Every structure is written in C-alpha cells, then in structure tokens.
N, C-alpha and C positions, 0 to 999 in steps of 0.2 A: 876545404871543410872536412873535418874528421867525421868518421861514421857515428861516433857518440853524439855529436851535435845533430846530425840528421835524424837519429832516433828520438832525441829529445823534442824536435820540431814535430815529428809525426805523432807523438804521444801526448800532445798538449790538450786534446779534447775538442769539444765543440766550441765555436765562437758564440757570442751573444746573438748575432744575427741568425745563426743556424738554429739555436735553441728557440728563438722567437718563431721561426718558420715551423718548427716541430709543434710548438704549442698551438699555433693557429690551426694546423692540420688536425691535431687531436681534438680541438674545440669544435671544429666542423663535424668531425666523425661522431662525437658524443651528441652534439645537437641534432644530428640527423637521426640518432637512435631514439631520442627522447620522445618525439612525436609518435612513432610506431608503438613504443612501450606504453605511452599514455592511452593510445587507442585500444591496445590489447587490454589494458586494465578496465577501460570502460565496458568492453565487450564482456569481460569476465564478470564484472559486477552486475551487468544487465542480465546475463544468464543465471547467476546466483540468485538474483532478485526474483526472477520469474519462477525458479524452482521453489523458493521460499513461499511465494504467493500460492503456488499450486499446493504446497503442504498446508498452508493456512486454510484453503478452501476444503481440503480433505478433513482437516480438524473440525471445521464448522459442521460439515455433513456428519461426521462421527458424533459430534455433540448433540446434533438434532436426533440422530438415530437412538441415542442413549437417553435423551431427556424429553423427547417429544416436542421440542422447540429449538429455535435458534437462541444463542446468548444475547443478553443486552450488552451494549458497549461498555467499556471501562471509562473511568474519569480521565479526561485529557490532561489535567494540571497536577496530578499526583506524581511526584518524583519517584524514580525507580526504587530508591532505598527506603521509601516510606511504606509502612504496612498498608496493604490493600491495593498497592500499584498493580495494574494489569488484571485486576479481579473484575468480573462483570458486576455492574450495578445491580443491587437487589431489586426484585420486583416490589412494586407498591400497589396494593390492592389488585394484584394479579398481572400488572402490566409494567413495562419498562419505564422508569421515570424520564429517560431520555433516549431517543432512538439514534442519536449521533454521538460519536466519541472516538476513542482509539480502540483498536483491536484488543480484546481481553486475553492477552497473550498468556498470563499466568493461569487463567481458567482453562485455556485450551491446551496448554503445554507446548507452545511454539515460541519462536524467537520473538523478542520484544519489537525489533525494528527491522527495517529493510537493509539492503546491501550498503546503504550509506548512513546507517545509524539513526534514521528517523523512524518514528513510530508510524505504523499503518493506521490510516483513517478507516473507520468502520461505520456503516449505516445499515440499519435493519428495518424492514417494514413492520409496523406494530403488530399486525395480526399473526406474524410468525414467531414472535418473542414473548407472547403472553403465557400465563400459566396454563397448565393442563389439568382438566379441561378449562376453557376460558371462563372467566367469572361472569356470572349473572345476566348478561345481556343476550337477546335473541340473535341467532346466527343470521347474518345479512343475506339477502337474495343474491345469487340463485341458490345458495346452499340452504337446505331445509332442516338439517339436523346438526346438532353440536357434535364435534368429534369426541372420541372417548379416550384415545391413547396419544393424542398429539394436540398441539395448539391450533392446528389447521386441518383442513380436509382437501380432497382433490380438486374442489372447485374454488378454493381460496386463490386470491390474486394479490400479488405484491403491489406496492405503490411507486416503485422506482423505475426509471427509464434510463437507458444508455443511448447516447447520441454520437454521431461521427463528428460533430462540432457544435458549438453553441447555436441553437436554432437549426441544426442540420438534420440529416436523415436519422431515423431511428435504427438502432442496431439490435436492441432488446427492449422489451417492456414488461411491466408487471413483475419486476424482479424482486425476490424476497430479501436479498442482501447484497451489498457491494463492499469490496475492499479496495483501498487506494494506497499505492506508494507514490510519494510526491517526488520521486526521482532524485537524480544528482543535485539539481538546484534546490530541492527542499522547500520550495516556496509553499508557505502555509502549513507545513508539517509541524507536528509536535515532537519535542526532543525528550530524551531520557530524564531531563530535569523538570519536565512538565511545562515548558515554555513553548510558545508558538513562534516559528520563524516568520519572517516578513511575508505577507501575502503578496503573491506575484501580480503583475499587471496583465498577464495574458488572459484573455476572456475565457478560453476553454479551461485553463488551470483553475481560474476562480470558480468555475462551476463544481470543481472537486474539492474545494477548500471550506473548512469551517469558518464562518464569519461570526463576529460578535453581535451583529445587528441584522435583522431580516430585511428583505427587499420584496418587491412584487414577484410572486411565484415562489418564494422561499418559505420554509416552515418556521415555526416559532423557535425551534431549537437551533436555528442558525445555519441550515444547510439545505441546499436545493434538493428537490426530488429528481432532478436531472443530472446526469453525470456524462462526462465526455471521455471517449476512448479514441484517440487518433491512431490511424494506422501508421503514420510516419512521425517520429519526433521532430521538433524544430528547435531553433535556438532558444525559444521561450517556453516551449511545451515539452516535458519529458516525463509526465505522469504515467504510471502503469496502473491500469484498472482491471479488476477481476470481479466477477459477480457469480451469485449462485443461481443457475437457471432453474426455473420451477420444475421442469420435467425431471432434471437430475435429482433434485431434492425429493420429489414425490417418489421416484423410483427407489432411492435409497431408503425412504421411509417404509415402503411396501416391503422391501427386502428384510427390514428390521422387524416387520410385524406391527409397525405403528399405524399404517394405513392399509386398506381404506377404513 
C-alpha cells in the first residue's frame, strides 16, 4: 500500500458511530448543566423579588410620611396600557372604596410586578388609609382624640394578621398593610393585562389570594384578614409575604412630624 493511500485512510474523519457517541456525551453534559442553571435562575429571581418587596415597603412608608396615610389599593382589572392603571383608588367620603387590590405602583413610583411579572397583591387596614383627619365619626376606644396630621394615632390598631399556616401560629397581628407576591407559580395573581391567574389549591396560598366570593371569616371585598407566611416554600406554596409593622410605621411618622 502506498503512502498516499495510508494518508487518505487516516484523513477520512469520524465514522457515524463515533459521531453518535460524541453527541450522546454532549447531550449528557448539557443536560447536567440545565438543572444547576435553572436553580441559579430561581435563586436570582427570589433575591430580586425580595429586594423589590423591600423597596415597596419603603415606598409605602414614604407615602405615609408625606400624606399622613397609607394609599388605597389600585384596581385589579385595569390593564397596564389603560389610563389609571396602577393609580390608587380615589377616596370616597374620606375612605377607600376597597381595601384589597393590587399595589398602586404608579402612585408609589415602583415596579408594577414581581420578579415573575405578576402584580403584587396589596391589602390595607381601613383606619390607616382614610382621609386626614378622619371624617366625621368619633375616634374609637382606647383612642380619645382624633389625629391632626395623620389618618391614625399611636393607639390605632390594624385589622390584619400574619400566620405561619392556615389556622397556625400567629407571626404578627394588628398589621396596617400587607404586600404579597404570588411567587413563581403565580397562583391567584393578577397579570399586566388585568386578568387573574388560576387560583391555586394550596390552603395557605388561598389565604393570600383575592377571591370573587366571600366565605366564613372573609371580608366583603373578597379577601381574608389572615395571611400566611411560610418559612419554607413547598411544591404548592411559594408566596412571598411582607407587611408594614405598626411600630415601624409609627416611628417613621414620628420622624416625619406626623405623630403624635
């Protein structure tokens, strides 16, 4: 055999079997990378979401310091491109027409949605979102005087509670306001189009979701006064829940000269 024939044989390239083996190995390597990359994306989204929710809480505190009250929720079903989207609902006779809705992102100057593009659900206690000073009625006990520069005073109490699970231990009580991200699964969240995603079946997530009809212990505007913040997410529960602690709100208002 001549040297030219030997060179031609050596330069013929890979066989189909060899190419198939290489492709299988490459597929295994890529498949092994996908799960870690997906997990990294989930961690990044979770961290970004918690940062966004911290900014939302600061924006709510800033609004209260400037206006003497917390904002009313925005309408849930107004699409982003429609005028008035993300604007707090106007007070009617000095009170919010609805205490549950989506976060009024346009009013607060924050992002419309969470890390997964879903709108934040927002619930406020009525006494913390009324006009300044409150209209016409006597201030309830134990408070003996009406506030002058805020919708509430140091003895005011919210009506919202945070639990560790449905019917579980209390984490916080008498909370002025709650902000909820419905997580990656988005169960019960409102979209930028103003539509609500399917309500989930998890009992704890359902406590955090706006529903179209009331039930025992639920308010007329379709949301419970109880909210669940689990310490560990599960396959069916991935909500993130942040609230305005009364002490933090009062301290911020005192610093701003709104209280006492």
